[in-house]
DRENDO-1510 file (C-alpha; in Angstrom, 1 decimal, always signed):
<recs>
REC; n; res; u; v; w
REC; 1; UNK; -50.1; +112.8; +133.9 .
REC; 2; UNK; -46.6; +113.3; +135.5 .
REC; 3; UNK; -46.2; +113.5; +139.2 .
REC; 4; UNK; -45.3; +117.2; +139.0 .
REC; 5; UNK; -48.7; +117.9; +137.3 .
REC; 6; UNK; -50.7; +116.3; +140.2 .
REC; 7; UNK; -51.1; +118.3; +143.4 .
REC; 8; UNK; -52.5; +115.3; +145.1 .
REC; 9; UNK; -49.3; +113.3; +144.4 .
REC; 10; UNK; -47.1; +116.2; +145.4 .
REC; 11; UNK; -49.0; +116.7; +148.7 .
REC; 12; UNK; -48.9; +112.9; +149.4 .
REC; 13; UNK; -45.1; +113.1; +149.2 .
REC; 14; UNK; -45.1; +116.0; +151.7 .
REC; 15; UNK; -46.5; +113.7; +154.5 .
REC; 16; UNK; -43.2; +112.6; +156.0 .
REC; 17; UNK; -42.2; +116.2; +156.6 .
REC; 18; UNK; -45.6; +117.1; +158.0 .
REC; 19; UNK; -45.7; +114.1; +160.3 .
REC; 20; UNK; -42.1; +114.8; +161.4 .
REC; 21; UNK; -43.1; +118.3; +162.6 .
REC; 22; UNK; -46.0; +116.9; +164.6 .
REC; 23; UNK; -43.8; +114.2; +166.1 .
REC; 24; UNK; -41.3; +116.9; +167.1 .
REC; 25; UNK; -43.9; +118.8; +169.0 .
REC; 26; UNK; -45.8; +115.8; +170.3 .
REC; 27; UNK; -45.0; +116.4; +174.0 .
REC; 28; UNK; -46.2; +120.0; +173.7 .
REC; 29; UNK; -49.5; +119.0; +172.1 .
REC; 30; UNK; -50.2; +116.2; +174.6 .
REC; 31; UNK; -49.3; +118.6; +177.5 .
REC; 32; UNK; -51.7; +121.3; +176.2 .
REC; 33; UNK; -54.6; +118.8; +176.1 .
REC; 34; UNK; -53.7; +117.6; +179.6 .
REC; 35; UNK; -53.8; +121.2; +180.9 .
REC; 36; UNK; -57.2; +121.7; +179.4 .
REC; 37; UNK; -58.6; +118.7; +181.3 .
REC; 38; UNK; -59.4; +119.8; +184.9 .
REC; 39; UNK; -60.1; +116.1; +185.6 .
REC; 40; UNK; -60.2; +112.8; +183.6 .
REC; 41; UNK; -63.1; +113.1; +181.1 .
REC; 42; UNK; -66.1; +110.9; +181.5 .
REC; 43; UNK; -66.3; +110.7; +177.7 .
REC; 44; UNK; -64.5; +111.9; +174.6 .
REC; 45; UNK; -66.7; +113.1; +171.6 .
REC; 46; UNK; -65.2; +113.5; +168.1 .
REC; 47; UNK; -67.0; +115.8; +165.6 .
REC; 48; UNK; -66.1; +115.6; +161.9 .
REC; 49; UNK; -67.3; +115.0; +158.4 .
REC; 50; UNK; -65.7; +113.1; +155.5 .
REC; 51; UNK; -62.0; +112.5; +155.9 .
REC; 52; UNK; -62.0; +114.3; +159.2 .
REC; 53; UNK; -64.7; +111.8; +160.5 .
REC; 54; UNK; -62.5; +108.9; +159.3 .
REC; 55; UNK; -59.5; +110.3; +161.3 .
REC; 56; UNK; -61.9; +110.8; +164.2 .
REC; 57; UNK; -62.7; +107.0; +164.0 .
REC; 58; UNK; -59.1; +106.3; +165.0 .
REC; 59; UNK; -59.5; +108.6; +168.0 .
REC; 60; UNK; -62.8; +106.9; +169.0 .
REC; 61; UNK; -61.0; +103.6; +169.2 .
REC; 62; UNK; -57.8; +104.7; +171.0 .
REC; 63; UNK; -59.3; +106.7; +173.8 .
REC; 64; UNK; -61.4; +103.8; +174.9 .
REC; 65; UNK; -58.6; +101.3; +174.5 .
REC; 66; UNK; -55.9; +103.4; +176.0 .
REC; 67; UNK; -57.8; +105.2; +178.8 .
REC; 68; UNK; -60.9; +103.1; +179.4 .
REC; 69; UNK; -62.9; +106.2; +178.6 .
REC; 70; UNK; -65.9; +105.9; +176.2 .
REC; 71; UNK; -65.2; +107.3; +172.8 .
REC; 72; UNK; -68.0; +108.7; +170.7 .
REC; 73; UNK; -68.6; +110.0; +167.1 .
REC; 74; UNK; -71.0; +112.9; +167.4 .
REC; 75; UNK; -74.0; +113.4; +165.1 .
REC; 76; UNK; -73.8; +117.1; +164.1 .
REC; 77; UNK; -77.4; +117.2; +162.8 .
REC; 78; UNK; -78.7; +116.6; +166.4 .
REC; 79; UNK; -77.5; +120.2; +167.1 .
REC; 80; UNK; -77.8; +121.9; +163.8 .
REC; 81; UNK; -81.1; +120.4; +162.7 .
REC; 82; UNK; -82.8; +119.0; +165.8 .
REC; 83; UNK; -81.7; +121.7; +168.3 .
REC; 84; UNK; -80.3; +119.2; +170.8 .
REC; 85; UNK; -79.1; +120.9; +174.0 .
REC; 86; UNK; -77.2; +117.9; +175.5 .
REC; 87; UNK; -75.1; +118.5; +178.6 .
REC; 88; UNK; -71.3; +118.2; +177.9 .
REC; 89; UNK; -69.9; +118.8; +181.4 .
REC; 90; UNK; -67.1; +116.4; +182.1 .
REC; 91; UNK; -66.7; +115.6; +178.4 .
REC; 92; UNK; -63.8; +116.4; +176.0 .
REC; 93; UNK; -65.1; +117.4; +172.6 .
REC; 94; UNK; -62.7; +117.2; +169.7 .
REC; 95; UNK; -63.7; +119.0; +166.4 .
REC; 96; UNK; -61.9; +118.1; +163.3 .
REC; 97; UNK; -61.9; +120.1; +160.1 .
REC; 98; UNK; -58.9; +120.5; +157.8 .
REC; 99; UNK; -60.2; +123.9; +156.6 .
REC; 100; UNK; -61.5; +124.9; +160.0 .
REC; 101; UNK; -64.5; +126.4; +158.2 .
REC; 102; UNK; -67.2; +123.7; +158.1 .
REC; 103; UNK; -70.2; +125.5; +159.6 .
REC; 104; UNK; -71.8; +122.6; +161.4 .
REC; 105; UNK; -68.5; +121.5; +163.0 .
REC; 106; UNK; -68.0; +125.0; +164.3 .
REC; 107; UNK; -71.6; +125.2; +165.5 .
REC; 108; UNK; -71.4; +121.8; +167.3 .
REC; 109; UNK; -68.1; +122.6; +169.1 .
REC; 110; UNK; -69.4; +126.1; +170.1 .
REC; 111; UNK; -72.6; +124.5; +171.5 .
REC; 112; UNK; -70.6; +121.9; +173.4 .
REC; 113; UNK; -68.3; +124.5; +174.9 .
REC; 114; UNK; -71.3; +126.6; +176.0 .
REC; 115; UNK; -72.8; +123.4; +177.6 .
REC; 116; UNK; -69.7; +122.8; +179.7 .
REC; 117; UNK; -67.5; +120.7; +177.5 .
REC; 118; UNK; -63.7; +121.0; +177.2 .
REC; 119; UNK; -63.2; +121.7; +173.5 .
REC; 120; UNK; -60.3; +121.0; +171.2 .
REC; 121; UNK; -60.0; +122.0; +167.5 .
REC; 122; UNK; -57.9; +119.9; +165.1 .
REC; 123; UNK; -57.4; +122.0; +162.0 .
REC; 124; UNK; -55.0; +123.2; +159.4 .
REC; 125; UNK; -56.1; +126.8; +160.1 .
REC; 126; UNK; -55.4; +127.9; +163.7 .
REC; 127; UNK; -57.0; +131.3; +163.0 .
REC; 128; UNK; -60.2; +129.9; +161.5 .
REC; 129; UNK; -63.7; +129.7; +162.9 .
REC; 130; UNK; -63.3; +126.2; +164.4 .
REC; 131; UNK; -60.2; +127.2; +166.3 .
REC; 132; UNK; -62.1; +130.3; +167.6 .
REC; 133; UNK; -65.0; +128.2; +168.8 .
REC; 134; UNK; -62.9; +125.9; +170.9 .
REC; 135; UNK; -60.8; +126.4; +174.0 .
REC; 136; UNK; -57.7; +124.9; +172.4 .
REC; 137; UNK; -56.5; +124.4; +168.8 .
REC; 138; UNK; -54.0; +121.8; +167.7 .
REC; 139; UNK; -52.7; +123.2; +164.4 .
REC; 140; UNK; -51.8; +120.6; +161.8 .
REC; 141; UNK; -49.2; +122.9; +160.2 .
REC; 142; UNK; -49.5; +120.9; +157.0 .
REC; 143; UNK; -49.2; +123.9; +154.7 .
REC; 144; UNK; -51.6; +124.7; +151.9 .
REC; 145; UNK; -53.5; +121.7; +150.5 .
REC; 146; UNK; -54.5; +122.5; +146.9 .
REC; 147; UNK; -55.9; +119.1; +145.7 .
REC; 148; UNK; -59.5; +118.6; +146.6 .
REC; 149; UNK; -59.0; +115.1; +148.1 .
REC; 150; UNK; -57.3; +115.6; +151.5 .
REC; 151; UNK; -54.1; +113.7; +152.0 .
REC; 152; UNK; -51.5; +115.3; +154.3 .
REC; 153; UNK; -54.2; +116.9; +156.5 .
REC; 154; UNK; -55.8; +113.4; +157.1 .
REC; 155; UNK; -52.7; +111.7; +158.3 .
REC; 156; UNK; -51.8; +114.8; +160.3 .
REC; 157; UNK; -55.3; +114.7; +161.9 .
REC; 158; UNK; -54.8; +111.0; +162.7 .
REC; 159; UNK; -51.6; +111.8; +164.6 .
REC; 160; UNK; -53.3; +114.7; +166.4 .
REC; 161; UNK; -56.1; +112.4; +167.7 .
REC; 162; UNK; -53.4; +109.9; +168.9 .
REC; 163; UNK; -51.9; +112.8; +170.9 .
REC; 164; UNK; -55.4; +113.5; +172.3 .
REC; 165; UNK; -55.7; +109.8; +173.2 .
REC; 166; UNK; -52.3; +109.9; +174.9 .
REC; 167; UNK; -53.3; +113.0; +177.0 .
REC; 168; UNK; -56.5; +111.2; +178.1 .
REC; 169; UNK; -54.5; +108.1; +179.0 .
REC; 170; UNK; -52.2; +110.2; +181.1 .
REC; 171; UNK; -55.2; +111.9; +182.8 .
REC; 172; UNK; -56.3; +108.5; +184.2 .
REC; 173; UNK; -52.8; +107.5; +185.2 .
REC; 174; UNK; -52.0; +105.0; +182.4 .
REC; 175; UNK; -48.6; +104.8; +180.7 .
REC; 176; UNK; -48.1; +106.2; +177.3 .
REC; 177; UNK; -49.4; +103.7; +174.8 .
REC; 178; UNK; -47.0; +104.8; +172.0 .
REC; 179; UNK; -43.3; +105.5; +172.8 .
REC; 180; UNK; -41.2; +108.4; +171.6 .
REC; 181; UNK; -39.0; +106.0; +169.7 .
REC; 182; UNK; -42.0; +104.5; +167.9 .
REC; 183; UNK; -43.2; +107.9; +167.0 .
REC; 184; UNK; -39.8; +108.8; +165.5 .
REC; 185; UNK; -40.1; +105.8; +163.2 .
REC; 186; UNK; -43.3; +107.1; +161.6 .
REC; 187; UNK; -42.1; +109.7; +159.1 .
REC; 188; UNK; -39.4; +107.4; +157.7 .
REC; 189; UNK; -42.0; +104.5; +157.5 .
REC; 190; UNK; -44.4; +106.7; +155.6 .
REC; 191; UNK; -41.5; +107.8; +153.3 .
REC; 192; UNK; -40.8; +104.2; +152.6 .
REC; 193; UNK; -44.5; +103.5; +151.7 .
REC; 194; UNK; -44.4; +106.5; +149.3 .
REC; 195; UNK; -41.2; +105.3; +147.7 .
REC; 196; UNK; -42.7; +101.8; +147.1 .
REC; 197; UNK; -45.6; +102.8; +144.8 .
REC; 198; UNK; -45.1; +100.4; +142.0 .
REC; 199; UNK; -47.2; +97.5; +143.5 .
REC; 200; UNK; -50.1; +99.9; +144.1 .
REC; 201; UNK; -49.8; +101.4; +140.6 .
REC; 202; UNK; -49.9; +97.9; +139.1 .
REC; 203; UNK; -53.0; +97.1; +141.2 .
REC; 204; UNK; -54.7; +100.2; +140.1 .
REC; 205; UNK; -54.0; +99.4; +136.5 .
REC; 206; UNK; -55.4; +95.9; +136.9 .
REC; 207; UNK; -58.6; +97.1; +138.5 .
REC; 208; UNK; -59.0; +100.1; +136.2 .
REC; 209; UNK; -62.0; +98.5; +134.5 .
REC; 210; UNK; -63.9; +97.8; +137.7 .
REC; 211; UNK; -66.8; +100.0; +138.8 .
REC; 212; UNK; -67.1; +98.7; +142.4 .
REC; 213; UNK; -64.7; +98.1; +145.2 .
REC; 214; UNK; -65.0; +96.7; +148.7 .
REC; 215; UNK; -62.5; +97.8; +151.4 .
REC; 216; UNK; -62.5; +95.9; +154.7 .
REC; 217; UNK; -60.5; +95.5; +157.9 .
REC; 218; UNK; -61.1; +95.3; +161.6 .
REC; 219; UNK; -60.5; +97.1; +164.9 .
REC; 220; UNK; -58.2; +100.2; +165.1 .
REC; 221; UNK; -57.7; +100.1; +161.4 .
REC; 222; UNK; -61.3; +100.8; +160.6 .
REC; 223; UNK; -60.7; +104.5; +160.1 .
REC; 224; UNK; -58.2; +103.7; +157.3 .
REC; 225; UNK; -60.7; +101.3; +155.8 .
REC; 226; UNK; -63.3; +104.1; +155.5 .
REC; 227; UNK; -60.8; +106.7; +154.3 .
REC; 228; UNK; -59.4; +104.4; +151.6 .
REC; 229; UNK; -63.0; +103.8; +150.3 .
REC; 230; UNK; -63.7; +107.5; +150.4 .
REC; 231; UNK; -60.6; +108.4; +148.5 .
REC; 232; UNK; -61.3; +105.9; +145.7 .
REC; 233; UNK; -64.8; +107.2; +145.4 .
REC; 234; UNK; -63.7; +110.8; +145.3 .
REC; 235; UNK; -60.9; +110.4; +142.7 .
REC; 236; UNK; -62.2; +107.7; +140.4 .
REC; 237; UNK; -66.0; +107.7; +140.5 .
REC; 238; UNK; -65.9; +104.0; +141.4 .
REC; 239; UNK; -68.4; +103.0; +144.0 .
REC; 240; UNK; -66.2; +101.9; +146.9 .
REC; 241; UNK; -67.6; +100.8; +150.2 .
REC; 242; UNK; -65.7; +100.5; +153.5 .
REC; 243; UNK; -67.0; +98.0; +156.0 .
REC; 244; UNK; -65.5; +96.2; +159.0 .
REC; 245; UNK; -65.0; +92.5; +158.5 .
REC; 246; UNK; -67.7; +91.8; +161.1 .
REC; 247; UNK; -70.2; +94.0; +159.3 .
REC; 248; UNK; -69.3; +92.5; +155.9 .
REC; 249; UNK; -70.0; +89.0; +157.2 .
REC; 250; UNK; -73.4; +90.1; +158.6 .
REC; 251; UNK; -75.0; +90.3; +155.1 .
REC; 252; UNK; -73.1; +92.4; +152.6 .
REC; 253; UNK; -70.8; +89.6; +151.7 .
REC; 254; UNK; -73.7; +88.2; +149.7 .
REC; 255; UNK; -73.3; +91.0; +147.2 .
REC; 256; UNK; -69.7; +90.2; +146.4 .
REC; 257; UNK; -68.8; +88.3; +143.3 .
REC; 258; UNK; -65.7; +88.0; +141.1 .
REC; 259; UNK; -66.5; +91.4; +139.5 .
REC; 260; UNK; -66.1; +93.2; +142.9 .
REC; 261; UNK; -62.4; +93.2; +144.1 .
REC; 262; UNK; -61.7; +93.5; +147.8 .
REC; 263; UNK; -58.9; +95.4; +149.6 .
REC; 264; UNK; -58.2; +93.5; +152.9 .
REC; 265; UNK; -56.5; +96.0; +155.2 .
REC; 266; UNK; -54.6; +94.3; +158.0 .
REC; 267; UNK; -53.1; +96.7; +160.5 .
REC; 268; UNK; -52.1; +93.9; +162.9 .
REC; 269; UNK; -53.4; +93.5; +166.4 .
REC; 270; UNK; -56.3; +91.3; +167.6 .
REC; 271; UNK; -58.3; +91.8; +164.4 .
REC; 272; UNK; -55.6; +90.3; +162.1 .
REC; 273; UNK; -56.9; +86.7; +162.2 .
REC; 274; UNK; -60.3; +87.9; +161.1 .
REC; 275; UNK; -58.9; +89.6; +158.0 .
REC; 276; UNK; -56.8; +86.5; +157.2 .
REC; 277; UNK; -59.7; +84.2; +157.6 .
REC; 278; UNK; -61.8; +86.4; +155.2 .
REC; 279; UNK; -59.0; +86.3; +152.7 .
REC; 280; UNK; -59.2; +82.5; +152.6 .
REC; 281; UNK; -63.0; +82.6; +152.3 .
REC; 282; UNK; -62.8; +85.0; +149.4 .
REC; 283; UNK; -60.2; +82.9; +147.6 .
REC; 284; UNK; -62.6; +79.9; +147.9 .
REC; 285; UNK; -65.4; +81.9; +146.1 .
REC; 286; UNK; -63.1; +83.2; +143.3 .
REC; 287; UNK; -63.3; +86.8; +144.6 .
REC; 288; UNK; -60.1; +88.8; +143.8 .
REC; 289; UNK; -58.6; +90.4; +146.8 .
REC; 290; UNK; -55.4; +92.4; +147.7 .
REC; 291; UNK; -54.1; +91.9; +151.2 .
REC; 292; UNK; -52.3; +95.0; +152.7 .
REC; 293; UNK; -50.3; +93.9; +155.7 .
REC; 294; UNK; -46.9; +93.8; +157.4 .
REC; 295; UNK; -47.3; +90.1; +157.7 .
REC; 296; UNK; -45.5; +87.7; +155.3 .
REC; 297; UNK; -47.5; +86.9; +152.1 .
REC; 298; UNK; -49.1; +90.3; +151.8 .
REC; 299; UNK; -49.8; +91.6; +148.3 .
REC; 300; UNK; -49.1; +95.2; +149.3 .
REC; 301; UNK; -46.6; +95.7; +152.2 .
REC; 302; UNK; -47.2; +97.8; +155.2 .
REC; 303; UNK; -44.2; +98.9; +157.5 .
REC; 304; UNK; -43.2; +96.1; +159.8 .
REC; 305; UNK; -41.8; +98.2; +162.7 .
REC; 306; UNK; -44.9; +100.2; +163.6 .
REC; 307; UNK; -47.4; +99.6; +166.4 .
REC; 308; UNK; -50.9; +99.2; +165.2 .
REC; 309; UNK; -52.1; +102.8; +165.8 .
REC; 310; UNK; -49.3; +104.2; +163.7 .
REC; 311; UNK; -49.7; +101.4; +161.1 .
REC; 312; UNK; -53.1; +102.9; +160.5 .
REC; 313; UNK; -51.4; +106.1; +159.3 .
REC; 314; UNK; -49.2; +104.2; +156.9 .
REC; 315; UNK; -52.2; +102.2; +155.7 .
REC; 316; UNK; -54.1; +105.4; +155.0 .
REC; 317; UNK; -51.2; +106.5; +152.7 .
REC; 318; UNK; -51.5; +103.2; +150.8 .
REC; 319; UNK; -55.1; +104.0; +150.3 .
REC; 320; UNK; -54.2; +107.4; +148.9 .
REC; 321; UNK; -51.8; +105.8; +146.5 .
REC; 322; UNK; -54.5; +103.4; +145.2 .
REC; 323; UNK; -57.0; +106.2; +144.7 .
REC; 324; UNK; -54.6; +108.5; +142.9 .
REC; 325; UNK; -53.1; +105.9; +140.6 .
REC; 326; UNK; -56.5; +104.4; +139.8 .
REC; 327; UNK; -57.7; +107.9; +138.8 .
REC; 328; UNK; -54.7; +108.4; +136.6 .
REC; 329; UNK; -55.2; +104.9; +135.0 .
REC; 330; UNK; -58.8; +105.9; +134.0 .
REC; 331; UNK; -57.7; +109.4; +132.8 .
REC; 332; UNK; -59.4; +111.3; +135.6 .
REC; 333; UNK; -57.9; +114.4; +137.3 .
REC; 334; UNK; -57.4; +113.3; +140.9 .
REC; 335; UNK; -56.9; +117.0; +142.0 .
REC; 336; UNK; -60.4; +118.1; +140.9 .
REC; 337; UNK; -63.1; +115.4; +141.3 .
REC; 338; UNK; -66.4; +116.3; +139.6 .
REC; 339; UNK; -68.9; +118.0; +141.9 .
REC; 340; UNK; -66.5; +118.5; +144.8 .
REC; 341; UNK; -64.7; +121.6; +146.3 .
REC; 342; UNK; -62.1; +121.9; +148.9 .
REC; 343; UNK; -64.5; +123.2; +151.6 .
REC; 344; UNK; -67.8; +121.5; +151.7 .
REC; 345; UNK; -70.4; +123.7; +153.4 .
REC; 346; UNK; -72.8; +121.7; +155.5 .
REC; 347; UNK; -74.8; +123.2; +158.3 .
</recs>
């Protein structure tokens, strides 16, 4: 399948432009979230499913790290199935849905707003139900996304939650954790990742006969770990599992053997030594691994100039490359995975 025939590949290559637009309006988005906050929030709740939940994981980490404010991943079924009426006064609630139409995300955000929460929608449809249920909408402006596996809307959502985290940091009087100059580096860094696809295509070809995959990392990069595993599952049918290094060591490592390859995702930062140590342990047991890192000796390179939160975005693009090229290697259509549709209706 040629690149032109794959909507997923085409949309992956639109990401530098999409991210560039979000970087250009960064100050406006951060300022709008600041205006919404009457006072520093006592907590920030993120609501999402699937890829949106993986983008939310990045937000959960950064608001606590950057602002000292607890970050939470909401459980939508508490509202939609158990009828929870929790109080949200003083909380910022961020709902993520690329389509803006997932019923349970709309319901949860509407309930949170009615219960006193300040609500923000992160969506590719600023006129959709999710945007209507929230006090503020951050539009991803990614353009139509035709492939079922989300790509450009995921990385755009990650950048949007970093803008939310920056607004919360400012609300408590902390300096901006990511500089304007660093943000301007991101679109070109992602373009560089997309241009350097040969190592990932080779890896996908080498692993084409495997039916399981373990993806692992630690810290801020955990959202990219989960998203890479999800993309591989969606596009290839391979059972891919995403776990933190710490969780992997607490039991699941016993299920690894030479038939189960491992992606070691190292986004830098304090979790990096744990990833490197696991790599050595896997080598001792004969388990094949691929280290994705900006550090010397990596099997798949990540951009060297990015701070860790932005490196997560680039690592997520690497995961998209692996998923798409693996699907093509096993003659599956990455645009239309079996049993999936673009909008998944859960309530």
